[in-house]
Every structure is written in structure tokens, then in C-alpha cells.
GUMAR-520193 format. One record per atom (N, C-alpha, C): residue number from 1; x, y, z; residue in three letters; atom name. Coordinates in nm, 4 decimals. Example, Ala and Ser with C-alpha at 12.3 -4.5 7.8 and 13.67 -1.06 7.14 Angstrom:
<pts>
<seq:1; x:1.3190; y:-0.5690; z:0.7800; type:ALA; atom:N>
<seq:1; x:1.2300; y:-0.4500; z:0.7800; type:ALA; atom:CA>
<seq:1; x:1.3200; y:-0.3300; z:0.7800; type:ALA; atom:C>
<seq:2; x:1.2850; y:-0.2250; z:0.7080; type:SER; atom:N>
<seq:2; x:1.3670; y:-0.1060; z:0.7140; type:SER; atom:CA>
<seq:2; x:1.2900; y:0.0030; z:0.7870; type:SER; atom:C>
</pts>
This chain:
<pts>
<seq:1; x:1.8999; y:0.7371; z:0.4119; type:UNK; atom:N>
<seq:1; x:1.7806; y:0.7775; z:0.5583; type:UNK; atom:CA>
<seq:1; x:1.8064; y:0.6672; z:0.6788; type:UNK; atom:C>
<seq:2; x:1.7303; y:0.7652; z:0.7940; type:UNK; atom:N>
<seq:2; x:1.7261; y:0.6960; z:0.9072; type:UNK; atom:CA>
<seq:2; x:1.6124; y:0.5960; z:0.9190; type:UNK; atom:C>
<seq:3; x:1.6089; y:0.5490; z:0.9948; type:UNK; atom:N>
<seq:3; x:1.4876; y:0.4268; z:1.0249; type:UNK; atom:CA>
<seq:3; x:1.5345; y:0.4015; z:1.2281; type:UNK; atom:C>
<seq:4; x:1.4206; y:0.4323; z:1.2525; type:UNK; atom:N>
<seq:4; x:1.3980; y:0.3712; z:1.4236; type:UNK; atom:CA>
<seq:4; x:1.4103; y:0.1978; z:1.4490; type:UNK; atom:C>
<seq:5; x:1.5363; y:0.2100; z:1.5469; type:UNK; atom:N>
<seq:5; x:1.5107; y:0.0038; z:1.6056; type:UNK; atom:CA>
<seq:5; x:1.5568; y:-0.0236; z:1.6909; type:UNK; atom:C>
<seq:6; x:1.5258; y:-0.0760; z:1.7633; type:UNK; atom:N>
<seq:6; x:1.5055; y:-0.1022; z:1.8878; type:UNK; atom:CA>
<seq:6; x:1.6577; y:-0.0925; z:2.0109; type:UNK; atom:C>
<seq:7; x:1.7025; y:-0.0549; z:2.0519; type:UNK; atom:N>
<seq:7; x:1.8557; y:0.0253; z:2.1631; type:UNK; atom:CA>
<seq:7; x:1.8371; y:-0.0925; z:2.2361; type:UNK; atom:C>
<seq:8; x:1.7431; y:-0.0888; z:2.3858; type:UNK; atom:N>
<seq:8; x:1.7488; y:-0.1469; z:2.4680; type:UNK; atom:CA>
<seq:8; x:1.6144; y:-0.1883; z:2.5389; type:UNK; atom:C>
<seq:9; x:1.6542; y:-0.3077; z:2.5890; type:UNK; atom:N>
<seq:9; x:1.4897; y:-0.3309; z:2.6599; type:UNK; atom:CA>
<seq:9; x:1.5443; y:-0.4165; z:2.8321; type:UNK; atom:C>
<seq:10; x:1.4719; y:-0.4073; z:2.8850; type:UNK; atom:N>
<seq:10; x:1.4726; y:-0.4684; z:2.9902; type:UNK; atom:CA>
<seq:10; x:1.3466; y:-0.5160; z:2.9954; type:UNK; atom:C>
<seq:11; x:1.3334; y:-0.6617; z:2.9885; type:UNK; atom:N>
<seq:11; x:1.2244; y:-0.7281; z:3.0037; type:UNK; atom:CA>
<seq:11; x:1.1595; y:-0.8643; z:3.0991; type:UNK; atom:C>
<seq:12; x:1.0253; y:-0.7814; z:3.1327; type:UNK; atom:N>
<seq:12; x:0.9963; y:-0.8076; z:3.2609; type:UNK; atom:CA>
<seq:12; x:1.0014; y:-0.7876; z:3.4010; type:UNK; atom:C>
<seq:13; x:1.0174; y:-0.6980; z:3.4363; type:UNK; atom:N>
<seq:13; x:1.0868; y:-0.6257; z:3.5593; type:UNK; atom:CA>
<seq:13; x:0.9110; y:-0.5622; z:3.6732; type:UNK; atom:C>
<seq:14; x:0.9047; y:-0.6182; z:3.8066; type:UNK; atom:N>
<seq:14; x:0.7887; y:-0.5987; z:3.8503; type:UNK; atom:CA>
<seq:14; x:0.8055; y:-0.4502; z:3.8867; type:UNK; atom:C>
<seq:15; x:0.7076; y:-0.3559; z:3.8861; type:UNK; atom:N>
<seq:15; x:0.6540; y:-0.1895; z:3.9392; type:UNK; atom:CA>
<seq:15; x:0.6780; y:-0.2390; z:4.1204; type:UNK; atom:C>
<seq:16; x:0.7874; y:-0.1560; z:4.1516; type:UNK; atom:N>
<seq:16; x:0.7744; y:-0.1405; z:4.3152; type:UNK; atom:CA>
<seq:16; x:0.6938; y:-0.0108; z:4.3935; type:UNK; atom:C>
<seq:17; x:0.7042; y:0.0868; z:4.2660; type:UNK; atom:N>
<seq:17; x:0.5965; y:0.1360; z:4.2895; type:UNK; atom:CA>
<seq:17; x:0.5024; y:0.2734; z:4.2557; type:UNK; atom:C>
<seq:18; x:0.3856; y:0.2955; z:4.2589; type:UNK; atom:N>
<seq:18; x:0.3623; y:0.4470; z:4.1440; type:UNK; atom:CA>
<seq:18; x:0.3475; y:0.5580; z:4.2210; type:UNK; atom:C>
<seq:19; x:0.3710; y:0.6615; z:4.2305; type:UNK; atom:N>
<seq:19; x:0.4061; y:0.8172; z:4.2689; type:UNK; atom:CA>
<seq:19; x:0.3500; y:0.9009; z:4.1776; type:UNK; atom:C>
<seq:20; x:0.2253; y:0.9403; z:4.2472; type:UNK; atom:N>
<seq:20; x:0.1525; y:1.0214; z:4.1224; type:UNK; atom:CA>
<seq:20; x:0.1660; y:1.1761; z:4.1250; type:UNK; atom:C>
<seq:21; x:0.2164; y:1.1560; z:4.2871; type:UNK; atom:N>
<seq:21; x:0.2771; y:1.3250; z:4.2815; type:UNK; atom:CA>
<seq:21; x:0.4216; y:1.3668; z:4.2718; type:UNK; atom:C>
<seq:22; x:0.5049; y:1.2699; z:4.1825; type:UNK; atom:N>
<seq:22; x:0.6221; y:1.3233; z:4.1592; type:UNK; atom:CA>
<seq:22; x:0.6245; y:1.3729; z:4.0509; type:UNK; atom:C>
<seq:23; x:0.7477; y:1.4457; z:4.0321; type:UNK; atom:N>
<seq:23; x:0.6739; y:1.5259; z:3.8994; type:UNK; atom:CA>
<seq:23; x:0.6519; y:1.4309; z:3.7550; type:UNK; atom:C>
<seq:24; x:0.7182; y:1.3290; z:3.7649; type:UNK; atom:N>
<seq:24; x:0.7232; y:1.2877; z:3.5763; type:UNK; atom:CA>
<seq:24; x:0.8545; y:1.1760; z:3.6335; type:UNK; atom:C>
<seq:25; x:0.8565; y:1.0766; z:3.4802; type:UNK; atom:N>
<seq:25; x:0.9321; y:0.9330; z:3.4743; type:UNK; atom:CA>
<seq:25; x:0.9135; y:0.8414; z:3.5130; type:UNK; atom:C>
<seq:26; x:1.0580; y:0.7409; z:3.5176; type:UNK; atom:N>
<seq:26; x:1.0201; y:0.6340; z:3.5670; type:UNK; atom:CA>
<seq:26; x:1.1285; y:0.6284; z:3.6146; type:UNK; atom:C>
<seq:27; x:1.1270; y:0.5925; z:3.7713; type:UNK; atom:N>
<seq:27; x:1.2786; y:0.5612; z:3.8332; type:UNK; atom:CA>
<seq:27; x:1.3542; y:0.4118; z:3.8245; type:UNK; atom:C>
<seq:28; x:1.4088; y:0.3915; z:3.7905; type:UNK; atom:N>
<seq:28; x:1.5101; y:0.2547; z:3.7724; type:UNK; atom:CA>
<seq:28; x:1.6323; y:0.2463; z:3.8966; type:UNK; atom:C>
<seq:29; x:1.6056; y:0.1495; z:3.9245; type:UNK; atom:N>
<seq:29; x:1.7806; y:0.0953; z:3.9422; type:UNK; atom:CA>
<seq:29; x:1.8610; y:0.1288; z:3.8510; type:UNK; atom:C>
<seq:30; x:2.0006; y:0.1826; z:3.9455; type:UNK; atom:N>
<seq:30; x:2.1218; y:0.2227; z:3.8606; type:UNK; atom:CA>
<seq:30; x:2.1610; y:0.0711; z:3.7613; type:UNK; atom:C>
<seq:31; x:2.1582; y:-0.0381; z:3.8454; type:UNK; atom:N>
<seq:31; x:2.2156; y:-0.1652; z:3.7950; type:UNK; atom:CA>
<seq:31; x:2.1809; y:-0.1725; z:3.6731; type:UNK; atom:C>
<seq:32; x:2.0213; y:-0.1853; z:3.6718; type:UNK; atom:N>
<seq:32; x:1.9606; y:-0.2104; z:3.5186; type:UNK; atom:CA>
<seq:32; x:2.0243; y:-0.1447; z:3.4497; type:UNK; atom:C>
<seq:33; x:2.0214; y:0.0328; z:3.5016; type:UNK; atom:N>
<seq:33; x:1.9600; y:0.1507; z:3.3885; type:UNK; atom:CA>
<seq:33; x:2.1371; y:0.0883; z:3.3316; type:UNK; atom:C>
<seq:34; x:2.2346; y:0.0898; z:3.3833; type:UNK; atom:N>
<seq:34; x:2.3647; y:0.0398; z:3.3284; type:UNK; atom:CA>
<seq:34; x:2.3781; y:-0.0773; z:3.2422; type:UNK; atom:C>
<seq:35; x:2.3403; y:-0.2173; z:3.2909; type:UNK; atom:N>
<seq:35; x:2.2982; y:-0.3321; z:3.2491; type:UNK; atom:CA>
<seq:35; x:2.2272; y:-0.2738; z:3.1150; type:UNK; atom:C>
<seq:36; x:2.1321; y:-0.2032; z:3.0798; type:UNK; atom:N>
<seq:36; x:2.0882; y:-0.1981; z:2.9307; type:UNK; atom:CA>
<seq:36; x:2.1572; y:-0.0485; z:2.8811; type:UNK; atom:C>
<seq:37; x:2.2274; y:-0.0468; z:2.8929; type:UNK; atom:N>
<seq:37; x:2.2987; y:0.0809; z:2.8420; type:UNK; atom:CA>
<seq:37; x:2.1995; y:0.1828; z:2.8060; type:UNK; atom:C>
<seq:38; x:2.1233; y:0.2289; z:2.9275; type:UNK; atom:N>
<seq:38; x:2.0269; y:0.3538; z:2.9096; type:UNK; atom:CA>
<seq:38; x:2.0955; y:0.4765; z:2.9947; type:UNK; atom:C>
<seq:39; x:2.0953; y:0.5500; z:2.9825; type:UNK; atom:N>
<seq:39; x:2.0983; y:0.7042; z:3.0347; type:UNK; atom:CA>
<seq:39; x:2.0224; y:0.7638; z:3.0615; type:UNK; atom:C>
<seq:40; x:2.0016; y:0.8488; z:3.2161; type:UNK; atom:N>
<seq:40; x:1.9386; y:0.9477; z:3.2910; type:UNK; atom:CA>
<seq:40; x:1.9075; y:1.0338; z:3.1828; type:UNK; atom:C>
<seq:41; x:1.7617; y:1.0822; z:3.1539; type:UNK; atom:N>
<seq:41; x:1.6906; y:1.1402; z:3.0860; type:UNK; atom:CA>
<seq:41; x:1.6953; y:1.0912; z:2.9573; type:UNK; atom:C>
<seq:42; x:1.6722; y:0.9911; z:2.9627; type:UNK; atom:N>
<seq:42; x:1.6674; y:0.9314; z:2.7956; type:UNK; atom:CA>
<seq:42; x:1.5093; y:0.8562; z:2.7926; type:UNK; atom:C>
<seq:43; x:1.4556; y:0.8776; z:2.6980; type:UNK; atom:N>
<seq:43; x:1.3301; y:0.8377; z:2.6457; type:UNK; atom:CA>
<seq:43; x:1.3056; y:0.7157; z:2.5910; type:UNK; atom:C>
<seq:44; x:1.2097; y:0.6571; z:2.7006; type:UNK; atom:N>
<seq:44; x:1.1895; y:0.4854; z:2.6936; type:UNK; atom:CA>
<seq:44; x:1.0101; y:0.4656; z:2.7280; type:UNK; atom:C>
<seq:45; x:1.0276; y:0.3652; z:2.6267; type:UNK; atom:N>
<seq:45; x:0.8726; y:0.3347; z:2.6131; type:UNK; atom:CA>
<seq:45; x:0.8363; y:0.2061; z:2.7586; type:UNK; atom:C>
<seq:46; x:0.7395; y:0.2019; z:2.8259; type:UNK; atom:N>
<seq:46; x:0.6862; y:0.1252; z:2.9089; type:UNK; atom:CA>
<seq:46; x:0.5338; y:0.0556; z:2.8795; type:UNK; atom:C>
<seq:47; x:0.5922; y:-0.0663; z:2.8557; type:UNK; atom:N>
<seq:47; x:0.4731; y:-0.1786; z:2.8014; type:UNK; atom:CA>
<seq:47; x:0.4482; y:-0.2560; z:2.9475; type:UNK; atom:C>
<seq:48; x:0.2936; y:-0.2290; z:2.9895; type:UNK; atom:N>
<seq:48; x:0.2488; y:-0.2768; z:3.0532; type:UNK; atom:CA>
<seq:48; x:0.1823; y:-0.4217; z:3.0516; type:UNK; atom:C>
<seq:49; x:0.2470; y:-0.5156; z:3.0985; type:UNK; atom:N>
<seq:49; x:0.2221; y:-0.6621; z:3.0529; type:UNK; atom:CA>
<seq:49; x:0.0666; y:-0.6699; z:3.1385; type:UNK; atom:C>
<seq:50; x:0.0562; y:-0.6643; z:3.2170; type:UNK; atom:N>
<seq:50; x:-0.0934; y:-0.6538; z:3.2905; type:UNK; atom:CA>
<seq:50; x:-0.2018; y:-0.6256; z:3.2514; type:UNK; atom:C>
<seq:51; x:-0.1829; y:-0.4520; z:3.2148; type:UNK; atom:N>
<seq:51; x:-0.3192; y:-0.4583; z:3.1073; type:UNK; atom:CA>
<seq:51; x:-0.2735; y:-0.4316; z:2.9865; type:UNK; atom:C>
<seq:52; x:-0.1869; y:-0.4130; z:2.9355; type:UNK; atom:N>
<seq:52; x:-0.2044; y:-0.3684; z:2.8238; type:UNK; atom:CA>
<seq:52; x:-0.1296; y:-0.2280; z:2.7880; type:UNK; atom:C>
<seq:53; x:-0.1514; y:-0.1488; z:2.8991; type:UNK; atom:N>
<seq:53; x:-0.0879; y:0.0305; z:2.8522; type:UNK; atom:CA>
<seq:53; x:0.0334; y:0.0304; z:2.7526; type:UNK; atom:C>
<seq:54; x:0.0297; y:0.1096; z:2.7596; type:UNK; atom:N>
<seq:54; x:0.1551; y:0.1480; z:2.6907; type:UNK; atom:CA>
<seq:54; x:0.2024; y:0.3252; z:2.6873; type:UNK; atom:C>
<seq:55; x:0.2991; y:0.3712; z:2.6875; type:UNK; atom:N>
<seq:55; x:0.3373; y:0.4797; z:2.7475; type:UNK; atom:CA>
<seq:55; x:0.5166; y:0.5423; z:2.7248; type:UNK; atom:C>
<seq:56; x:0.5172; y:0.6653; z:2.6970; type:UNK; atom:N>
<seq:56; x:0.6471; y:0.7149; z:2.7390; type:UNK; atom:CA>
<seq:56; x:0.6330; y:0.8178; z:2.8213; type:UNK; atom:C>
<seq:57; x:0.8062; y:0.8373; z:2.8681; type:UNK; atom:N>
<seq:57; x:0.8605; y:0.8389; z:2.9953; type:UNK; atom:CA>
<seq:57; x:0.9853; y:0.9254; z:2.9680; type:UNK; atom:C>
<seq:58; x:1.0589; y:0.9294; z:3.0807; type:UNK; atom:N>
<seq:58; x:1.1780; y:0.9372; z:3.0585; type:UNK; atom:CA>
<seq:58; x:1.3063; y:0.8862; z:3.2034; type:UNK; atom:C>
<seq:59; x:1.4020; y:0.8102; z:3.1546; type:UNK; atom:N>
<seq:59; x:1.4464; y:0.7683; z:3.3095; type:UNK; atom:CA>
<seq:59; x:1.4738; y:0.8381; z:3.4104; type:UNK; atom:C>
<seq:60; x:1.5301; y:0.8251; z:3.5046; type:UNK; atom:N>
<seq:60; x:1.6037; y:0.8773; z:3.6469; type:UNK; atom:CA>
<seq:60; x:1.6724; y:0.7872; z:3.7043; type:UNK; atom:C>
<seq:61; x:1.7853; y:0.8150; z:3.7762; type:UNK; atom:N>
<seq:61; x:1.8333; y:0.7048; z:3.8504; type:UNK; atom:CA>
<seq:61; x:1.8127; y:0.6859; z:3.9760; type:UNK; atom:C>
<seq:62; x:1.8260; y:0.5518; z:3.9702; type:UNK; atom:N>
<seq:62; x:1.7053; y:0.4791; z:4.1356; type:UNK; atom:CA>
<seq:62; x:1.8576; y:0.4232; z:4.1985; type:UNK; atom:C>
<seq:63; x:1.8432; y:0.3876; z:4.3299; type:UNK; atom:N>
<seq:63; x:1.9570; y:0.3361; z:4.4058; type:UNK; atom:CA>
<seq:63; x:1.9975; y:0.2334; z:4.3311; type:UNK; atom:C>
<seq:64; x:2.1459; y:0.1916; z:4.2884; type:UNK; atom:N>
<seq:64; x:2.2026; y:0.0802; z:4.3060; type:UNK; atom:CA>
<seq:64; x:2.1710; y:-0.0694; z:4.3572; type:UNK; atom:C>
<seq:65; x:2.1346; y:-0.1537; z:4.3121; type:UNK; atom:N>
<seq:65; x:2.1188; y:-0.2884; z:4.3581; type:UNK; atom:CA>
<seq:65; x:1.9504; y:-0.2850; z:4.5040; type:UNK; atom:C>
<seq:66; x:1.8652; y:-0.1761; z:4.4307; type:UNK; atom:N>
<seq:66; x:1.7768; y:-0.1483; z:4.4684; type:UNK; atom:CA>
<seq:66; x:1.6370; y:-0.2395; z:4.4270; type:UNK; atom:C>
<seq:67; x:1.6759; y:-0.2571; z:4.3312; type:UNK; atom:N>
<seq:67; x:1.5519; y:-0.3434; z:4.2303; type:UNK; atom:CA>
<seq:67; x:1.4116; y:-0.2314; z:4.2557; type:UNK; atom:C>
<seq:68; x:1.4012; y:-0.1378; z:4.2087; type:UNK; atom:N>
<seq:68; x:1.3670; y:0.0182; z:4.2316; type:UNK; atom:CA>
<seq:68; x:1.2722; y:-0.0041; z:4.0946; type:UNK; atom:C>
<seq:69; x:1.1631; y:0.0432; z:4.0902; type:UNK; atom:N>
<seq:69; x:1.0885; y:0.0544; z:3.9715; type:UNK; atom:CA>
<seq:69; x:0.9442; y:0.1280; z:3.9640; type:UNK; atom:C>
<seq:70; x:0.9992; y:0.2435; z:3.9752; type:UNK; atom:N>
<seq:70; x:0.8670; y:0.3061; z:3.9881; type:UNK; atom:CA>
<seq:70; x:0.8164; y:0.4362; z:3.9263; type:UNK; atom:C>
<seq:71; x:0.7177; y:0.4231; z:3.8713; type:UNK; atom:N>
<seq:71; x:0.6321; y:0.5198; z:3.7881; type:UNK; atom:CA>
<seq:71; x:0.6156; y:0.6049; z:3.8369; type:UNK; atom:C>
<seq:72; x:0.6146; y:0.7270; z:3.8091; type:UNK; atom:N>
<seq:72; x:0.6301; y:0.8840; z:3.9046; type:UNK; atom:CA>
<seq:72; x:0.5254; y:0.9699; z:3.7709; type:UNK; atom:C>
<seq:73; x:0.4292; y:1.0272; z:3.8294; type:UNK; atom:N>
<seq:73; x:0.3980; y:1.1185; z:3.7897; type:UNK; atom:CA>
<seq:73; x:0.2742; y:1.0451; z:3.6907; type:UNK; atom:C>
<seq:74; x:0.2077; y:1.1445; z:3.6154; type:UNK; atom:N>
<seq:74; x:0.0856; y:1.0728; z:3.4764; type:UNK; atom:CA>
<seq:74; x:0.0890; y:0.9467; z:3.5171; type:UNK; atom:C>
<seq:75; x:0.2227; y:0.8928; z:3.4456; type:UNK; atom:N>
<seq:75; x:0.2508; y:0.7642; z:3.4606; type:UNK; atom:CA>
<seq:75; x:0.1895; y:0.6820; z:3.5583; type:UNK; atom:C>
<seq:76; x:0.2091; y:0.6473; z:3.6660; type:UNK; atom:N>
<seq:76; x:0.1465; y:0.5890; z:3.7789; type:UNK; atom:CA>
<seq:76; x:-0.0125; y:0.6145; z:3.7767; type:UNK; atom:C>
<seq:77; x:-0.0972; y:0.6457; z:3.6861; type:UNK; atom:N>
<seq:77; x:-0.2074; y:0.6261; z:3.6748; type:UNK; atom:CA>
<seq:77; x:-0.2421; y:0.5039; z:3.5308; type:UNK; atom:C>
<seq:78; x:-0.1727; y:0.4455; z:3.5272; type:UNK; atom:N>
<seq:78; x:-0.1166; y:0.3604; z:3.4112; type:UNK; atom:CA>
<seq:78; x:-0.1109; y:0.2267; z:3.4770; type:UNK; atom:C>
<seq:79; x:-0.0119; y:0.2116; z:3.5704; type:UNK; atom:N>
<seq:79; x:0.0650; y:0.1086; z:3.6566; type:UNK; atom:CA>
<seq:79; x:0.0246; y:0.0671; z:3.7829; type:UNK; atom:C>
<seq:80; x:0.0188; y:-0.0584; z:3.8136; type:UNK; atom:N>
<seq:80; x:0.0462; y:-0.0354; z:4.0148; type:UNK; atom:CA>
<seq:80; x:0.1034; y:-0.0977; z:4.0404; type:UNK; atom:C>
<seq:81; x:0.1146; y:-0.0938; z:4.2171; type:UNK; atom:N>
<seq:81; x:0.2469; y:-0.1931; z:4.2260; type:UNK; atom:CA>
<seq:81; x:0.2232; y:-0.3016; z:4.1843; type:UNK; atom:C>
<seq:82; x:0.3519; y:-0.4099; z:4.1676; type:UNK; atom:N>
<seq:82; x:0.3039; y:-0.5314; z:4.1387; type:UNK; atom:CA>
<seq:82; x:0.2788; y:-0.5437; z:3.9917; type:UNK; atom:C>
<seq:83; x:0.2569; y:-0.4555; z:3.9136; type:UNK; atom:N>
<seq:83; x:0.2200; y:-0.4963; z:3.7999; type:UNK; atom:CA>
<seq:83; x:0.4409; y:-0.5422; z:3.6889; type:UNK; atom:C>
<seq:84; x:0.3755; y:-0.6059; z:3.6296; type:UNK; atom:N>
<seq:84; x:0.5417; y:-0.6346; z:3.4889; type:UNK; atom:CA>
<seq:84; x:0.5207; y:-0.5611; z:3.3832; type:UNK; atom:C>
<seq:85; x:0.6227; y:-0.5293; z:3.3515; type:UNK; atom:N>
<seq:85; x:0.6484; y:-0.4008; z:3.2664; type:UNK; atom:CA>
<seq:85; x:0.7862; y:-0.4793; z:3.1612; type:UNK; atom:C>
<seq:86; x:0.8047; y:-0.3683; z:3.0717; type:UNK; atom:N>
<seq:86; x:0.9175; y:-0.4200; z:2.9884; type:UNK; atom:CA>
<seq:86; x:0.9101; y:-0.2677; z:2.9817; type:UNK; atom:C>
<seq:87; x:1.0394; y:-0.2108; z:2.9347; type:UNK; atom:N>
<seq:87; x:1.1066; y:-0.0930; z:2.9280; type:UNK; atom:CA>
<seq:87; x:1.1961; y:-0.1239; z:2.8073; type:UNK; atom:C>
<seq:88; x:1.1547; y:-0.0120; z:2.7001; type:UNK; atom:N>
<seq:88; x:1.2467; y:-0.0370; z:2.5747; type:UNK; atom:CA>
<seq:88; x:1.2778; y:0.1091; z:2.5539; type:UNK; atom:C>
<seq:89; x:1.3799; y:0.1319; z:2.5029; type:UNK; atom:N>
<seq:89; x:1.4027; y:0.2488; z:2.3890; type:UNK; atom:CA>
<seq:89; x:1.4463; y:0.1770; z:2.2834; type:UNK; atom:C>
<seq:90; x:1.4651; y:0.2814; z:2.1744; type:UNK; atom:N>
<seq:90; x:1.4877; y:0.2966; z:2.0207; type:UNK; atom:CA>
<seq:90; x:1.5820; y:0.3683; z:2.0128; type:UNK; atom:C>
<seq:91; x:1.6846; y:0.3596; z:1.8951; type:UNK; atom:N>
<seq:91; x:1.7745; y:0.4778; z:1.8699; type:UNK; atom:CA>
<seq:91; x:1.7361; y:0.4861; z:1.6645; type:UNK; atom:C>
<seq:92; x:1.8054; y:0.6115; z:1.6181; type:UNK; atom:N>
<seq:92; x:1.7704; y:0.6368; z:1.5095; type:UNK; atom:CA>
<seq:92; x:1.9160; y:0.5744; z:1.4682; type:UNK; atom:C>
<seq:93; x:1.9313; y:0.5760; z:1.3301; type:UNK; atom:N>
<seq:93; x:2.0712; y:0.4841; z:1.2791; type:UNK; atom:CA>
<seq:93; x:2.0588; y:0.4259; z:1.1297; type:UNK; atom:C>
<seq:94; x:2.1236; y:0.5061; z:1.0728; type:UNK; atom:N>
<seq:94; x:2.1517; y:0.4912; z:0.8921; type:UNK; atom:CA>
<seq:94; x:2.1061; y:0.3375; z:0.8578; type:UNK; atom:C>
<seq:95; x:2.0144; y:0.2809; z:0.7943; type:UNK; atom:N>
<seq:95; x:1.9971; y:0.1741; z:0.7545; type:UNK; atom:CA>
<seq:95; x:2.0722; y:0.0914; z:0.7266; type:UNK; atom:C>
<seq:96; x:2.1744; y:0.0672; z:0.6740; type:UNK; atom:N>
<seq:96; x:2.2909; y:0.0035; z:0.6482; type:UNK; atom:CA>
<seq:96; x:2.3248; y:-0.0686; z:0.8173; type:UNK; atom:C>
<seq:97; x:2.3617; y:0.0309; z:0.8962; type:UNK; atom:N>
<seq:97; x:2.3947; y:0.0211; z:1.0255; type:UNK; atom:CA>
<seq:97; x:2.3203; y:-0.0648; z:1.1371; type:UNK; atom:C>
<seq:98; x:2.1782; y:-0.0229; z:1.0869; type:UNK; atom:N>
<seq:98; x:2.0737; y:-0.0700; z:1.1419; type:UNK; atom:CA>
<seq:98; x:2.1004; y:-0.2065; z:1.1207; type:UNK; atom:C>
<seq:99; x:2.1217; y:-0.2640; z:1.0190; type:UNK; atom:N>
<seq:99; x:2.0765; y:-0.4573; z:1.0073; type:UNK; atom:CA>
<seq:99; x:2.1874; y:-0.5157; z:1.0437; type:UNK; atom:C>
<seq:100; x:2.3135; y:-0.4430; z:1.1538; type:UNK; atom:N>
<seq:100; x:2.4079; y:-0.5316; z:1.1775; type:UNK; atom:CA>
<seq:100; x:2.4004; y:-0.4981; z:1.3152; type:UNK; atom:C>
<seq:101; x:2.3076; y:-0.3655; z:1.3575; type:UNK; atom:N>
<seq:101; x:2.3053; y:-0.3628; z:1.5074; type:UNK; atom:CA>
<seq:101; x:2.2951; y:-0.4747; z:1.6041; type:UNK; atom:C>
<seq:102; x:2.3200; y:-0.4597; z:1.7278; type:UNK; atom:N>
<seq:102; x:2.2997; y:-0.5457; z:1.8184; type:UNK; atom:CA>
<seq:102; x:2.2512; y:-0.4543; z:1.9240; type:UNK; atom:C>
<seq:103; x:2.0871; y:-0.4877; z:1.9535; type:UNK; atom:N>
<seq:103; x:2.0532; y:-0.3988; z:2.0694; type:UNK; atom:CA>
<seq:103; x:2.0988; y:-0.5134; z:2.2081; type:UNK; atom:C>
<seq:104; x:2.0652; y:-0.4240; z:2.3827; type:UNK; atom:N>
<seq:104; x:2.0854; y:-0.4612; z:2.4501; type:UNK; atom:CA>
<seq:104; x:1.9130; y:-0.5137; z:2.5407; type:UNK; atom:C>
<seq:105; x:1.9700; y:-0.6124; z:2.5753; type:UNK; atom:N>
<seq:105; x:1.8258; y:-0.6889; z:2.6193; type:UNK; atom:CA>
<seq:105; x:1.8594; y:-0.7604; z:2.7369; type:UNK; atom:C>
<seq:106; x:1.8412; y:-0.7181; z:2.8439; type:UNK; atom:N>
<seq:106; x:1.8586; y:-0.7382; z:3.0083; type:UNK; atom:CA>
<seq:106; x:1.7245; y:-0.8097; z:3.0483; type:UNK; atom:C>
<seq:107; x:1.7352; y:-0.9525; z:3.1199; type:UNK; atom:N>
<seq:107; x:1.6107; y:-1.0398; z:3.1721; type:UNK; atom:CA>
<seq:107; x:1.6213; y:-1.0637; z:3.3301; type:UNK; atom:C>
<seq:108; x:1.6187; y:-0.9261; z:3.3874; type:UNK; atom:N>
<seq:108; x:1.6036; y:-0.9936; z:3.5226; type:UNK; atom:CA>
<seq:108; x:1.5521; y:-1.0626; z:3.5926; type:UNK; atom:C>
<seq:109; x:1.5351; y:-1.0801; z:3.7372; type:UNK; atom:N>
<seq:109; x:1.4992; y:-1.1844; z:3.7743; type:UNK; atom:CA>
<seq:109; x:1.3767; y:-1.1204; z:3.8249; type:UNK; atom:C>
<seq:110; x:1.2548; y:-1.1680; z:3.8025; type:UNK; atom:N>
<seq:110; x:1.1158; y:-1.0888; z:3.7827; type:UNK; atom:CA>
<seq:110; x:1.0510; y:-1.0538; z:3.9207; type:UNK; atom:C>
<seq:111; x:1.0919; y:-1.1066; z:4.0063; type:UNK; atom:N>
<seq:111; x:1.0823; y:-1.1046; z:4.1389; type:UNK; atom:CA>
<seq:111; x:1.1563; y:-0.9941; z:4.2543; type:UNK; atom:C>
<seq:112; x:1.2795; y:-1.0109; z:4.2510; type:UNK; atom:N>
<seq:112; x:1.3627; y:-0.8740; z:4.2982; type:UNK; atom:CA>
<seq:112; x:1.3960; y:-0.8088; z:4.1552; type:UNK; atom:C>
<seq:113; x:1.3784; y:-0.8345; z:4.0605; type:UNK; atom:N>
<seq:113; x:1.4372; y:-0.6871; z:3.9221; type:UNK; atom:CA>
<seq:113; x:1.6081; y:-0.6691; z:3.9633; type:UNK; atom:C>
<seq:114; x:1.6387; y:-0.7748; z:4.0003; type:UNK; atom:N>
<seq:114; x:1.7689; y:-0.7972; z:3.9884; type:UNK; atom:CA>
<seq:114; x:1.8915; y:-0.8715; z:3.8834; type:UNK; atom:C>
<seq:115; x:1.9814; y:-0.8517; z:3.8900; type:UNK; atom:N>
<seq:115; x:2.0074; y:-0.9308; z:3.7817; type:UNK; atom:CA>
<seq:115; x:2.1693; y:-1.0350; z:3.8290; type:UNK; atom:C>
<seq:116; x:2.0504; y:-1.1405; z:3.8619; type:UNK; atom:N>
<seq:116; x:2.0827; y:-1.2741; z:3.9258; type:UNK; atom:CA>
<seq:116; x:2.1857; y:-1.3282; z:3.8874; type:UNK; atom:C>
</pts>
């Protein structure tokens, strides 16, 4: 039996921009992507601390060290620049493997979105 469990989480990053006219996705600083064990194109859930919105999108790579966290396309209607969000990914795995699996949790500096 497969179950879905937390795979990765970037906890409390500040949205640096919201670009309604981009084709979609969330742009994330490459260093955060790597630290969180995410890959480009991976489906993620974005939880907005400021307004309680939850949405799903996919990851695209931003410049390493930039601190960029930009919601693009329709997702830009659910956030504002300056909002604090949590980015979560999940994985499906066998029940027994899931019991011992350890997710990757990243806690960046909330003001700079960097890994100090």
C-alpha cells in the first residue's frame, strides 16, 4: 500500500514578488531548492501564512543566493509581495518505508530567504 507523506518543506519564506502575467509556477532561489531536496518541475503546495490560502503549483529555478520566492501566473492572485509562505512537497511510498522516512526541512532566514 502506498501512502503520501511529507517529503520536503521550506518553512516560512517571504514572497519577493507576484507576477500575474508569467506562465505559472513558483520561482525559488536555487540554493533553497537544493537544500530542500526539490527538483525543477516538482509539484508543491504553497501555504500562505498571511491569509490562509493553499495552492498547488510547480517549481522553477531562480538565481542561486538571490532569496527569490516569486509566485507566478494565477497563483499571484493568492499572495502579495511580503507575505510569508511555507512550500511543501509530498512523496508516495510504501507504508513500511514511510514509517522510517525522514523529510527534508529547511528553515531559511525569513527576512532574506537565505540559509545563514
